[in-house]
N, C-alpha and C positions, 0 to 999 in steps of 0.2 A: 517778566521782569525780576530780577532777584529781590528778596527781602533785605532790607538794610540790616548789615551785621552778619548775614550768612554766608558760608563758604561758597564761592562762585566759581573758582577756577583753581586748578592744579597744575603747577608747572615744575617740572624735573630736569635737571641738567643732563645734557646729553652728548657723549663724546662718539657715539655711533647710533645714530638716529635708526637705521634698519633693525639692528639686533634688539633695541628696546620695542619696536613695532612688534616683533616676532614673539618676545618674551612675554610682553603683556597680554597679547592675544591668546598666545598658549596657556597661560596659567589663569587669568581672570576674565577672557573672553573680552577685553577691551576692544573697540573696533572704530568703525566709521573713520579711519585716519585720513587726514587731508593735509598735503603736503604745501608749505606756504615757502617755498624756495630752498636752498640748500642748508640753511640753518634752522629750520623749524616745521615742526610735523604737530598737529593739533589732533586730539582723539576725544571720544567721547565714550563715558566709562558708567553705565548704569544711571543715566540721568544726569551726569556731572561731566563738565567740561574740563579739558586740559590740554596741556602740551609739552612737546619735548624739545628744549631751547639747547642746539647746540654752540651757541655763544656764551652758555654758561656749563663749560665743560667739567669744572671742578667740583667734585661733591665735597662740601666741608663736614667736618665731624661736627656733631651735635646739630641744634636747631631744631624747627618742628618736626613732630614725625606722624607720618600718615598712616593711619590704622584702617584696614580694610575688615570685613567681617566675612566669617565663611561657617557654613552649616556643618562641614566635616573638615575639622581642623587638619587631621593626619592625611586627608586625600589632598588638600592644598599645599601641604608641606612638600609632599611626595612631587607634586607639579612644578613646585618652585624649584626643588633640586633638579630633575628631571630638564627644567628649561635652561638650566646654568645659574641658578641663584644659589647664594650662601648663606645657609642659616648660621644667625650670630647668636642668638639667645631663646631660651624658652622661659616663660613665666607663668606661675599659679597666682591668682588674686581671688578675692572675696566672690566676685561675680563670673569668674570664669577664668580661662588661661589663654595664652597667646604665645606665638613666636616672632621673633624679629629677624629679618633677611636684609641683603643686600642683592640688589637687580646686578646685572651685566656689567652696568656703568659705576656700581659702587652707592647708588641711592638706597639708602636705607628706609624701609617700611616694616610694618608689622601688621599681622593677621590675628584677629582673636575668634573666640567662641564663648558662649555663655556654658556655665558647668552643666 
């Protein structure tokens, strides 16, 4: 049972369910995909559950930013590019550095590493 107030589920808009499954499996090794009809695919990602929702096809600018961690930021960035993601920003900050990308559907996420 989730603890009150913790992040329990991640849901991303999806205009193409199949391409997002391939992208996230290839880049971040997300797996255990489960189809729930033509408009929804659930996934398990390193102990977190989430889903791709084709009923929410439009990606909006702004809003929350999902930030993932990487032990090798350059290797992860290369995987994102190779899998069809678009790098939109690089940042350095006191605790480390990160890049922001858009997946093939336009969802914007970031990946960071410690200094």
